[in-house]
C-alpha positions as CSV (number, residue, x, y, z in Angstrom):
1,M,1.3,6.9,-15.4
2,A,-1.6,7.8,-17.8
3,K,-4.6,9.1,-15.8
4,A,-7.3,7.3,-17.7
5,K,-6.2,4.0,-16.7
6,I,-7.7,2.6,-13.3
7,T,-5.1,1.4,-10.5
8,N,-6.6,-1.0,-8.2
9,I,-4.4,-1.8,-5.0
10,V,-5.3,-4.2,-2.1
11,F,-4.0,-3.8,1.4
12,Y,-4.5,-6.5,3.8
13,G,-3.1,-7.6,7.5
14,I,-4.3,-7.8,10.6
15,G,-5.5,-5.0,13.3
16,G,-2.5,-3.2,14.5
17,Q,-0.4,-3.5,11.5
18,G,-1.2,-0.1,10.1
19,I,-3.2,-1.6,7.1
20,V,-5.7,1.5,6.9
21,T,-2.7,4.1,7.2
22,M,-0.8,2.7,4.7
23,A,-4.0,3.0,2.2
24,E,-4.6,6.3,3.5
25,V,-1.0,7.4,2.8
26,C,-1.4,5.9,-0.8
27,G,-4.7,7.5,-1.5
28,W,-3.2,10.8,-0.6
29,A,-0.1,10.9,-3.0
30,A,-2.5,9.7,-5.8
31,M,-4.8,12.7,-5.1
32,L,-1.8,15.0,-5.1
33,A,-0.6,13.7,-8.2
34,G,-4.2,14.7,-9.6
35,F,-5.9,11.6,-9.7
36,H,-9.6,10.8,-8.5
37,V,-9.3,8.5,-5.6
38,K,-11.9,6.4,-4.0
39,K,-10.7,4.0,-0.9
40,T,-12.4,1.9,1.3
41,E,-11.6,-0.5,4.1
42,V,-13.3,-3.7,5.7
43,H,-12.3,-4.3,9.4
44,G,-13.3,-7.5,10.8
45,M,-12.0,-7.9,14.4
46,A,-9.2,-5.4,14.0
47,Q,-8.8,-4.7,17.5
48,R,-8.3,-8.2,18.6
49,G,-6.1,-9.0,15.9
50,G,-8.6,-9.6,13.0
51,S,-8.3,-9.2,9.7
52,V,-8.1,-5.5,7.7
53,E,-8.4,-5.1,4.2
54,S,-8.4,-2.0,2.4
55,Y,-8.9,-0.8,-1.4
56,I,-7.5,2.1,-3.0
57,R,-8.5,2.6,-6.8
58,F,-7.5,5.9,-8.4
59,G,-7.5,7.1,-12.0
60,K,-9.2,9.7,-14.1
61,K,-12.5,8.8,-12.8
62,V,-13.5,6.0,-10.3
63,F,-17.1,5.3,-9.6
64,S,-16.7,2.5,-7.1
65,P,-14.2,1.9,-4.1
66,L,-14.4,-1.6,-4.5
67,P,-12.7,-3.4,-7.3
68,Q,-13.8,-6.8,-9.0
69,T,-12.3,-9.9,-8.0
70,A,-9.0,-11.0,-10.1
71,T,-8.7,-7.1,-11.1
72,A,-6.1,-5.7,-8.6
73,D,-2.9,-4.6,-10.1
74,Y,-0.9,-4.6,-7.1
75,L,-1.2,-6.7,-3.6
76,I,0.2,-6.0,-0.6
77,C,0.2,-8.6,2.1
78,L,1.3,-8.3,5.2
79,H,-0.3,-11.6,7.0
80,P,1.5,-14.8,5.5
81,E,-1.1,-17.2,5.9
82,E,-3.7,-15.0,4.3
83,H,-1.4,-14.6,1.2
84,P,-2.6,-17.6,-0.8
85,R,-6.1,-16.5,-0.4
86,L,-5.3,-13.4,-1.6
87,L,-3.8,-14.2,-4.9
88,G,-7.1,-14.6,-6.6
89,E,-7.3,-10.4,-6.2
90,L,-4.3,-10.1,-8.4
91,K,-5.4,-9.8,-12.1
92,K,-3.3,-11.6,-14.7
93,G,0.0,-9.6,-14.8
94,G,-0.5,-8.1,-11.7
95,V,2.3,-7.5,-9.4
96,D,2.4,-9.0,-5.7
97,L,4.5,-7.4,-3.4
98,F,4.6,-9.9,-0.6
99,P,8.0,-10.9,-1.3
100,Y,9.0,-7.9,-0.1
101,L,7.8,-8.2,3.5
102,E,10.6,-10.3,4.5
103,V,13.2,-7.6,3.2
104,A,11.0,-5.2,5.0
105,Q,11.3,-6.9,8.3
106,K,14.8,-7.4,7.9
107,V,15.5,-3.7,6.9
108,V,13.8,-2.3,9.9
109,G,14.5,-5.0,12.2
110,D,13.0,-4.4,15.7
111,K,11.2,-1.1,14.6
112,K,8.6,-3.4,13.2
113,V,6.3,0.2,13.2
114,F,8.3,1.1,10.1
115,V,7.3,-2.1,7.6
116,N,4.5,-0.3,6.4
117,S,6.5,2.8,5.2
118,F,9.2,0.4,3.6
119,L,6.6,-1.7,1.6
120,L,4.7,1.9,0.6
121,G,8.2,2.8,-0.8
122,V,8.5,-0.4,-3.0
123,L,5.0,0.5,-4.2
124,S,5.7,4.0,-5.1
125,S,8.8,2.3,-7.4
126,Y,5.8,0.4,-9.2
127,L,3.4,3.3,-9.6
128,G,5.4,6.0,-11.1
129,L,3.8,8.8,-8.7
130,E,6.4,11.7,-7.8
131,Q,8.3,11.4,-5.1
132,S,7.0,14.7,-3.6
133,Y,3.4,13.5,-3.4
134,W,4.3,10.5,-1.4
135,M,6.4,12.9,1.2
136,Q,3.4,15.3,1.2
137,A,1.0,12.1,1.9
138,M,3.5,11.2,4.7
139,E,3.5,14.7,6.2
140,K,-0.3,14.7,6.5
141,I,-0.8,11.2,7.9
142,F,2.2,10.6,10.4
143,K,2.4,13.0,13.2
144,R,5.3,11.3,15.1
145,S,8.4,9.7,13.4
146,L,8.0,11.4,10.1
147,D,11.9,11.3,9.5
148,E,12.1,7.6,10.3
149,N,9.1,7.2,7.9
150,K,10.3,9.0,5.2
151,A,13.9,7.4,5.5
152,F,12.4,3.6,5.7
153,F,10.2,5.0,2.6
154,Q,13.3,5.5,0.3
155,Q,15.0,2.3,1.6
156,G,11.6,0.7,0.0
157,Y,11.8,2.9,-3.0
158,Q,15.4,1.9,-3.9
159,A,14.5,-2.0,-3.3
160,G,11.5,-1.8,-5.5
161,G,11.8,-3.9,-8.5
162,S,14.8,-6.0,-7.0
163,L,13.1,-9.4,-6.6
């Protein structure tokens, strides 16, 4: 991945789905890979199941944490009802990872907390950042269930690009 290009990623869900954590892991992975990273989030009534959006931008030099409308390279949406609205955030040729949500839910089964790690694995398969950076990022963020998070991440990585 060329460091001069700025990559824009939109994460969307509701309070309690781990959107901020997903963005944090992604930001750390990009930073460990040597990119300049900007991150921001918008919390609605997150504690009550309200909307949560998080944006990651990384590249050689990034000046603003918020991408312009219709410039997202990648979209990860965990809330099916909001997905159609969020498609407007993707640039032409951008990658919508929403189809992987159903795959993630089937793979993790009743361990729903790991949907995010699976989807981060899918995202990593598209971004091209070395796996070691993702593993280091997860070690910084996940204090519990690190091995399970890594295992589901790897399954997501293997599933990436299959849909």
